DRENMAR-634031 format. One record per residue (C-alpha): residue in one letter; x, y, z. Coordinates in steps of 0.05 Angstrom, whole numbers, plus 5000, padded with zeros to 4 digits. Layout:
AXYZ
...
This chain:
M216237541242
N218637191177
Q212437391141
T213038121163
V220338131139
A218337811072
A212738341065
L217738901078
V222538631027
A217138560976
V215139300987
G222339510981
V223039140914
M216739440887
L219040140910
T225840040875
A222439790810
C217840380807
S222340950829
G224841120759
D227641810750
D226242000823
D231841560846
D236641860798
S234942570817
S235642430891
S242242090887
D246642700873
D248642750946
D250642020947
V254942090884
E258342720913
Q259442360979
S262541750943
S267342220906
R270142470970
S271841790998
S275741210967
E274840731024
S273840011002
S271039421038
D277439031040
G280439461097
G286339751059
R293639581059
D298439411114
E303039961144
E308639821095
D304040001038
V303540741058
F296040731065
A295140700990
P290540220949
P291939480950
A297639230905
D292538920857
E289039580847
P293840040812
A292640770823
S289141110766
E291041790737
P286142360744
A281642420685
D284742800626
D279843360632
A281843460707
R289043630687
D292744220659
D298244010612
S298944640575
G306244810590
D306345430542
D309645910593
A315745580622
E316046090678
S309246000705
D307345270691
D308445100763
M303445630785
A297945320742
T292045070784
E285844690766
E279545110760
P274244940812
A269444450786
E262744740762
E257244660811
P251144220789
A245844610753
D240944500809
A245744740864
P243245390899
A247145980873
G252446220921
D251145690972
A258245380974
D256445011039
A250144671015
E253244001001
F256243971070
A249644151103
D246743531067
E252243091092
A249943241165
A243142931150
A241442211156
P241241861087
T234041861058
A231241670992
G228942370975
E232643030980
D227143291026
G227242701072
S221142371038
G220641691007
G223041001028
L219740571082
F220341111136
E218941831134
S223942331165
E224143071176
P229343461132
V235543681172
E236644421168
P243844691168
T246045011232
D247245771231
R254845631233
E254545241168
Q251645821129
D254146461095
N261546341104
T266346601050
F271946161025
E276046180961
D277345570919
Y284445620892
G284244970855
Y289944470858
R296844420827
D297743920771
F304043550754
V309043980713
E313443630662
T320643760685
S323343810615
D318244380602
D319544750668
P324744520718
L323445110765
S318145150820
T317745820857
F313246040915
A313046510972
L313446231043
D306946211085
V306246071160
D298546131166
T294945571201
G287945831199
S285245301150
Y286944721197
T283445021256
V277245181212
M277044451193
R277444251266
R271644701281
W267244381226
I268843671244
D267743801319
E260744001298
G259743351258
V260643651188
L266043611136
P269344261121
P267844601055
I272744371001
E274545100986
S276645211058
V282344701054
R289344971043
P294044371051
E300244791068
E296545081128
Y294644371153
V302044181149
N304344831181
A299744711241
F304844181268
S312044241292
Y317743861259
D324743691278
Y328844161233
D335944431241
T335545111277
P340045651251
R343946131294
S340846711252
G335946781196
L333446141162
E335545431149
I333444881101
S332244151115
V330943621062
D328442901064
G323742421029
G320241761024
P315041370984
S308741700960
P301841460987
F298641730923
D302241300874
D306840680886
D311640910831
N312541620859
V316241920918
L315142520964
V320343040980
R319443471041
I322944151045
G322944461113
V324845171131
Q326545371204
G327046061230
E332146261284
I329446221355
V330046871395
D329146851471
D323947351498
D329347691536
D333147841473
R327348171433
G326048921431
P319949251463
A313349081426
A308049621409
L301649231398
T295149531371
F288749101380
V283749251327
V277448891353
D270748771315
T265248961362
S259548961312
G253148591323
S255647971287
M260847881342
D255247801395
R256047041401
D259046551449
D264846371403
R266647101382
L267447711425
G267547311490
L273246901463
V276647501435
K276847821503
E279447201536
S284847161480
L287147861489
E287447801565
I292047201556
L296647581512
V297248171558
E299247721616
E304947471571
L307848141552
D313448511585
D312249131627
D315749591576
D311349341518
T305249771500
V298249621483
A293150031447
I285849821431
V281350051373
T274349801362
Y269749841302
S262349731286
D258750281249
A264950701258
S271550631293
G273850891358
V279950891404
V278450521470
L285550551497
F291150981474
P298150641478
T299250421549
P305150091580
V303849371601
S306349541670
E299249831676
R295849171664
D289849301705
V288149891660
I288949481595
L284948881624
D279249331646
A278949641576
I278448931547
D273348721595
D269049341576
L268449141503
E261249041483
P258048861414
G252949251370
G252149581302
S254549451232
T261549261211
N266149811183
L272649421178
E275749951133
S274750471188
G277350011242
L283849871202
R285050581185
T284550801258
G288750211281
Y294350341235
E294251101251
L294750931325
A300250411311
G303950961274
E303551391334
A306050851379
F311550631331
R318150401365
D324250451321
D327849961367
G322149471374
I316449051347
N310649391315
R304548971304
V296849061292
V292748471316
L285848421282
A280748011318
S274647931275
D269947451238
G272447791174
V265748101155
A265648811125
N259049111105
V260349861112
G265650281075
V270549911034
T268549151035
D272548830979
P278348391009
D283148620954
A281849350965
L282449291042
A288948891033
A291949420987
M290149961036
I295349691087
R300849531041
D304650161053
D304250071129
A307049381122
D312849651081
R314750131137
G314949571189
I307949521218
N306048801211
L298948511215
V296547871251
T289347691235
V285747221284
G279146951261
F273346801309
G266446481299
M263346081241
G257246251204
N257646901166
F265346821172
N269847111117
D276246691112
V278247051048
T278747731078
M282547491139
E287747101098
Q288847641046
L289748191099
A294947791134
D298347651068
Q298748371049
G300248591120
D306748181124
G303947761181
F300147111190
Y292946861194
A290546411251
Y283646191273
V281346091344
D275645591357
T276545401430
D279345661496
E285245161488
E286845451419
A286646161448
E291445951502
R296045601454
L296246181403
F296446781449
E300546491506
D305346011471
E305946191397
L304346931386
T309147191439
S314846761415
T314046961342
L312847691348
L319947861324
T320547811247
V327047481227
A325847441151
K322147871101
D319847711032
A322146991039
K321346540978
I323645880953
Q325745630885
V326844900872
E330444690808
F329143950789
D334043550745
P329943330685
E334742720675
I332242480744
V325342760753
E320142680698
A314843100731
Y312943420799
R307243760835
L307544200896
I302044030947
G298644680966
F301245380963
E296445520903
N295646240922
R302946350940
G305946250869
V311546710848
R313946750775
D320546400767
S323647010736
D321847390800
F325446950849
R331347450854
N327148050843
D327348360914
D321648830899
V316748270896
D312948170959
A313347460989
G312747141057
E314947381128
L317346901183
G317547061256
A322546781307
G321846021311
H317045981255
Q317245371210
V314845271137
T314044581106
A313044441032
V311443741003
Y312743530932
E310442920897
L315442690843
E315242220782
L322241980774
E324941790705
R324741070686
G330940690712
V332641200767
D334840830830
L334341170899
D341140840918
D344541260862
R348641850883
D345342320834
E341842970854
I334343050846
G335143800846
E336944390887
V333044850936
F334345610937
L331946020995
R332146780992
W329947301044
E331448021070
D333848181138
P328548611170
D333749021209
D338949221158
G335549061091
D341048571071
V338648001024
T341247301039
E340846690993
I342445981013
D341845320977
E341244580993
D341943970947
I336443450943
D340042780935
L336542130914
R339341840979
D335442361018
V329441980999
E328041321038
I325740730999
D321340441055
W315940801093
A318240511159
S325240791150
T322641521145
P323041971206
D316642001246
D315742731233
F316342611157
R310642101166
L306742631206
A307543151150
T305442641099
V299142411138
V296943131146
A298143301073
V294242671051
F288542851098
A288243551069
E288243270997
V282742781013
L278443321047
R278943790987
D277143220939
N283743270899
P283342740845
Y290542530860
A287842280926
D282241870898
D285641220913
I287341370986
E284140871033
M281141251093
A281240621137
S288940591126
L289841341137
V286041261203
A290640671221
E296941071203
A294641671244
D293441221302
R300340921299
L303441611297
A299541811358
D302041201396
E309241311373
M309842051382
D305742141447
D303442851432
D296743161447
D296443501380
I297742851341
D292542501385
E287543031365
L289542941292
A288242211295
A281542331326
L279642841272
I281842361216
D277441811248
E271542301253
A272342511181
A272541791159
D265841661195
L262942281162
M265042051092
G261441401104
């Protein structure tokens, strides 16, 4: 046996010595993989170190060429984002998912599975890993407060990006970098914020930053008023259902039908439902029908069958026309689009499709987009339509998610309580040297447009929450025990009923920021863990020093402390992601 081992070792040495350029050319995947994970062999820091690098390994700044320090336009610096990194020259054009398909394969010496001591067959990506459309919005850099103390953005309650990630990790593959929008990860969880009697309310707190020992995080939470179902007006819902051939899969039309059936069972008898389908063209399956006739509605849903091309434009036009006919002045008017986001007939450009529905949104018909399926899935179209349609975007990957969204969340948030809601944070340059907003890269608003009420922003339904996390570099000598103010948060929105505009504000005090991680509220730690997870998954250089082993441990602690199924699932997903990163 020893002779056999010695012989194998000798062969390995010879192969290594002779490999030359072949080894270099076949290591691209390994280099890319190592750039997505900073886990070191020493096991990370203890819980008081906020799952950052060990104390004797100071966090390094991102490379100069990965930062945007321009600062020429004081009103828009905080909207600047990094350009997506150029793909390697040998990357297949347009195949944004190629690197993640490679990560699903067992490590081999050659890109095609050849070489080394043992031959292995190349692993082909599954259908669900191919031909998906995501947009890389880059990431926000630190902004020098002396150059631009204002940070302004529209509120966003989307959660689709988080559920998309769960779908990929459940299938044993890391999600595409460009699919990760950190604010949607954070918004996928509930937090303990003050609830207003009407409109919106602001909550502020903070703690140490896991990205840099010298920095702090500030969390800004916005909570919408909660309205009991008995107190809302009647709802007129128009389902626009994609029945094209691409929906003929187990995780698409079948799950759509199940989801809509769940929603119908939750509606009141005086609500109405209409159904439009589209494939090569669109058609009305069910004209507005009171929910008191549930059997008629459920039969229409059950009869939906797939086939044909995908004329999303026609489906939206017919859907909005029908929603206009069913419009209720005293109630809630929504179009619910259930689709994989594909459009290959008629108008197919996401921007053009989104512009098409803008006027309908302005007259009070809001759009909820719900994504289904993976593989030939268009995340960009679904997100942009929801944005322009004054609604929100969610993604359904399982029966359990369908139940959560359509039974628990959608019905409770149907009533819009705030239109064109936006935030502006003004940081004190004497306290804050620089700041960066984590996420919201495609929700930026010019600082000068904060009080311009003609600028479209975000909509919040009853009970909706929005959470924003900032990382701050404090000026040298600033003590968190001081009574100084870090800055001030301004929140502005329009009442959907009478059109009145409300603006409120809240101070951010140094004493709002806890010095010790253990002293922060558990839901602050939850928001931080989720934000860090997203930053790691999208390979943000500011997260290069995060220890995945420590992030896993922190998520496990939260799951034990908070005793919540969603947080248990988060901990399991982080653990799976750590394994996939290697």
